N, C-alpha and C positions, 0 to 999 in steps of 0.2 A: 572552930573558926577564929582566926586571930590575924590582926593586921601585920604586914611585913613588907619588905622590899620586893619589887617586881621580879617574877620569874619568867614572864612573857612580855613581849614588846610589840606594839602595833603601830603602824604608820598609815594614815589614810591619805591617799593621793587623789585629789578631787577633780580629775580631768577625764573627760570622755570626748570622743569625736562627735557623738550624738547621744541624747538622753532617751532611754527607753521609757515608754509611758507608765510602766508599772514601778519604776525605780524610786526607792525612798531614800537613797543615800545622798550625802552632801556632794553634789557634782556640778561642775560647770562645763559647758560644751561650746562647740563652734570655734570662733576665732581665739577665744581665751585658751583653748587647748592646743593651739598651734604654736610652734616654737618662735615664730617671728613676732608673736604678740608679747613675748617676754614674761608671761605669767608663770610658765612652768619653771623657768630659772629663778624667778622671784620666790616661788613656793619652795623650791629646794633650799634656797638660802634661809628662808624663814623657818622651815622645819628643823634645820640644823641649829638655828638659834634657840628654838623651843626645846630641842634636845638638851642643850647645855643648861638652860634655865631649870628644866625638870631634874637633870642630874645634880645640879648644885643644891636643890632643895633636898634631894634624897641623901646627898653627902652630909648635909647638916643633920638630917634625921637619923642617919646610921653612920656615925663617925668611925665605928670599928670596922666598917666595910660591908659590902653586899655580895650575895652569891651571883655568879655569872648567869646570864639568861639562858633558859632552856629552849626558847623559841623566839623567832622574829618573823613577823608577818607584814608584808607590804600589800595593802588592799586598796580598794577604791570603789568607784572610779575605775580607771584603767592604768594601773601603775606600770604596765608594759609600754606606755608612751614615754617613760623616762629613758634616757640613754644609759647603756651599761656603765659608763663612767660615773654617772650620777648615782646609780644604785651602789656601785662599788664604794664610792666616797661616803655615802650614807651609812653603809654597813661598817665601814672602817671607823666612822665617827661613833656609831653605837658601841663597837667593840672597845674603843678607847674610854668611853665614859661609863659604860654599863658592864662591859665584859660579856662575851658570848662563849658559852661552853663549847668544848671541842666537838661534842656530838650533838650540838643544837640543831633543831629543825628550822630551816630558813625558807620561807614560802613567798612566792610572788604570784599575784593574781594576773591572769592573762586573758584578754578577749581573743577569740580564734581568728577573726578577720585578718586579711593580709596587711591592712593599714594599721591594725591595732596591736598585733602580737609582738612587734618589736624584734630585737636581735636575741633569739633564744640562746645561741652559742655565747654571745657576750654576757648574758645574764648568768649563765652557768659559770663562766670564768670569773664573774664578779662575786660569786659565793652563794648564789641561790641553788638550793638542792631539791626543792619541791615546787611544782607548778600547780596552780588551781585554775582550770579553764572554765570560763563562763559560757558553757555550751548551751544550757537551757533546753535545747531540743536538737534532735537530728532528723526532724521531719520538716521539710521546706515550708509547708503550709502553717505549721505551728510557729516557726520562726517569723514568718511574715505577720502572723496575728500578734506576736509580741513586739513587733517593731525592731527586731534585731537586724544588725547590719550584715552578719555573716551567713554563710550557707553550710549545709552538711559537709560539702567537700572541703570547705575551709577547716572544719574540725579535724577531718582526716589528715589534711596537710599539717595542721598545727601539732597533732600528736606525732606524726612522722618526723617533723623538725625537732620536736622535744627529744625524741629518742636519739636522733642523730647528734644532738647537742650534748647528750650524756645524761639526761634526766632519767632517773630510775624510780621516781615517785611522782605520779600524775593523778590529780583529782579532776573529776568532771562534776560541775554543778548542773543539776537538771531540775526542771519545773514541771509540775502536773496541775490539773484543774485549770488549764489554759483555755481561753475562749476558742470554741470550735474544736478542741482536742477530743478525740474519741479514745476509748480504751484501746482500740486497734492501733491508732497512731502512737499512743504512749508506749505500747509494747514494741512497736517498731523502733522507737527511740532507744528503749532499753537494749534491744538486740543489737542495734548498730553501735551503741556505746560499748557494750561488752565485747563486741568484735575487735575493738581497739585496745582491749586488755588494760584498762586503767587499774591502778592500785587502790583507788579510793573513789567512791561515788557519794555525792550528797544529793538527796531528792527532797524538794520542798514543794508544798502546795503554794500556788500563786496567792500572795497576800495583797489585798487592795485596801489598805487602811487609809484614813484621812488624817494626816499629821496636823493640818490646820485645826480640825475639829477636836483633836486630842490635846491641843495646847502645846505642841512640840516645836512650833515655828516661832518667829519673832527674833529680836536682836540677840537673845541669849539662848535660843532654842537649838536643839541638835539636829533639826530637820529644816530643809528649805520649803517655802510655800509651794503648793502644787501649781504648776502651770495650767492655764485654761484648757489647753488641748489634752493634757494628761488627765485632768479631772473629767472631761467629757468621755475620754477613752475608758476610764475606770468605771464610770457610771454605766456605760454600755456593757463592759466586760462582766460586771457583777451579775447581770441578768442571765449570762450564759454559764455561770458556775453552778455546780451541782454537788452537794455533799456525798450523796450515794455514789456517784461516779468517781469522786475523789477517793472515797474509801476503797473502791475496786482498784483504782490505779495504784494506791499505796500498797495494797496487798499484792498486786502484780509485781511491783518493784521488790517487795520483800522476798517473794518467791524466786524471782529470776536472779536477783543479785546473790541470794544465798546459794542458789543452784550453781552459780558460777564461781563459788569459793570466796565471796566477800561476806564477812561477818558483820551483822548489825551491832555496832557498839554504842549507838545512840539512836534515838527515835528516827532520825532522818539521815543517818550516816552509816555507810558500810565500807569496810576496808579489808584488804588482804593482811595476813599477819605481819606485824611490825610497821604497818603503814597507816595506823590510826593517826589523826591529826593531833599532835601534842599541843599545838596552840589552842585548838578548840577545846580540848580536854581541860586546859587551864581555866577556861570560862565555866565549863560544866562542873568542875571541882571547886570553883570559887577561889582560885589562886590569885595572888596579886598580879595585876597587869598594868603596865605603863602604856599610854597611848598618846600619839601626837597627830596633829593635822585637824582640819575643819571637821566638826561633827564626831570626833573620836572620843571614845569612852575609856576611862581608866578606873581601876578598882583596887582598894587597899587590902583585899582578902578577908575583910570582916564586915564593915558597915558603911564605908564611905565610897560613893561612886561619883566621879567627876567627869564632866564633859566639856569639850570645846564647842562654842557656837558654830553653826554650820556655814554662815556666809564667808566667802573667801576674802573679800576686800578688808573687812575689819581684822581678820586674822593677819593678813600681810601688814596692815598699818601698825598693829601692836608690836609685831616682831621686827619690822624693818621701818622704823619711823623716818619720815622724810624731813622732819624739822630739827634733827640733831638730838632729840631726846634719847635717853637710853632705852633699849628694847625692854618690853615687858611682856608678861604672859597674855595670851589672847583672851577675849571675852568668852564666857561660858557659865557653867553652873555646877552645883554640887548638891547631893542629897545624902542624908544620913539615915540609914535604916534603923528602926528600933529593933530590939531583940526578937520580937514576934515576927516582924517582917523578914529579918535575916534568916530565922529558922524556916519560915515558909519558903523563902527563895531556895534555900539549901535543899529542902525536901522536894520541891518541884524539879529542880535540876537533877537531883539524885534519882528520881523516878524516871527521868528520861534515859538513864543508863541501865544496861541489863542487870547490874548488880543490885540496883534498887536501894532500899533503906533498911537500916537496922530495925528489927521488930520492937526494940525498946522504945521507939518513938511513939508507940501506941499509948504510952502513959504521959506524953507531953500534952498538957491541957489545951494548948493552942492548936495542935495538929490532930489530936485524937478524933474529934468529930468527923473531920473530913476523911481521915484514913479508915475509920470504922465504916463510913458510908461507902468508900471504895470497895472494901471487903464485902459488904452486904450486897452490893450491886454487881459483883463479879468483875469490876474493873481492876481490882488488886487481888493478888494471891499471897498468902503467907506460907513461905516454903523455906525450910531449913534456917529459920531465924531471920529471914529477909522478906521484906515487902516489895513485890515486883508487879509491874503492869502485866495484865493478861493480854492475849491478842486483841480482845475487845477493848481493853483499857488503852491499848496503843492507838486505837481509832477514836476513842472518846475521852482522851486524857484531859482535854480542856474542861470537861464537866467536873472532873475530880480536882484539877489544879485550882479552879476558881474557888472551890470549897476550902482549900488550904490557906487562902489569902486572908489576912486580917482586913478590917474595914478600911476602905481607901481614904487617903488624906491628901491634902495639898500642902505644899511648902509655904513658908510665910510670904514669899513673893508672888504666890498665886500660880506658879508654874506647876504643870502636871508632874506627878511623881514618875521617875524614870526606872525604878527598881523592878520588883517582881512583876508589876502590872505591865511594864514594857516587855519583859521577857515573855510573858504570856502572849501579848499581842503579836510579837515578832516571830515566835517560834512554834506556836501550836499549829499542827498540820492542817486540820479540817474542822 
């Protein structure tokens, strides 16, 4: 693990036509997401200013030059609400200041609804080569339970439009352990998704955390406070979640996706050959990542993780001052992992991948107790010099991962730590 210039690049686009009650991302909706409000155009201008400021800092840190980016990811929110010309201009700006490798993966997140998915042909012409569709479910009742705007037929139409536009790599994000969702309705979603022949599927258990209670909100936090309605919805939804049913649903996904030729290359991600998400692999491999936009997280590849604060207006005010002051970086925060935290984070992320960890880590004094416990309980197997999760370990990984963490700490400002603890909270399946 060593710090270095970024090899992956993320932009968070914080607009949605409406906000789903389970969403934890930094998002504004309603009139602010409409073009006549001017916030979208203001954001595009601000993020390009942030891009220049971040690039200037990296130029000073690496005067001999930096490698071209291997991936660019436009996420959100609903980045498909941007116009193709805005996407093209942003990608051109990234290429000028950071460089984009000729074979780089360039992804755009898209919501499937007619009003949300935008001009897919225009996005392809702008340089996007991979789409990630926020499908969540292909069962009408489950979509209603989640507060989603789209229907199953919208998903079919979105995939058809993507293929007609020339996209050869399409991901579908799916959710299980949804309120009211049965094993049968989950299987129907899997079957309907596979009938559309995606190259990649991500399947995550619905996570209903409380960012306010976790200390992740506030003027420098990377989350927005929960709205009253969303909090009430989550309180009701938690009562209908069931770990045993979620385990059955995860196993059903593993079986059906593998049977359709998609290989599990991370605990919650399956892909056809050559369609693994290179951007997501950068996170799991702890590669350096640059990130722009409200709530976005960057990482130096070693021990420093930086985030922008989630609120949109302070972000715009810092980067586009109305009083004539020069633009400055937006508010946010930073944490530095100590060596034990960094090794624990690397171990947890490594165990999420099929290749697992080198057996030599059994002699690491910080990791050995947790790894030995995993072997003794059958959550880990030692095979050909590698430590890997067993099928049972894939279901109960959180039990093991928590044992690999060093004692929790708070930073001097009292903010909750964002590193390994956040990865655990955000990514553990059940």
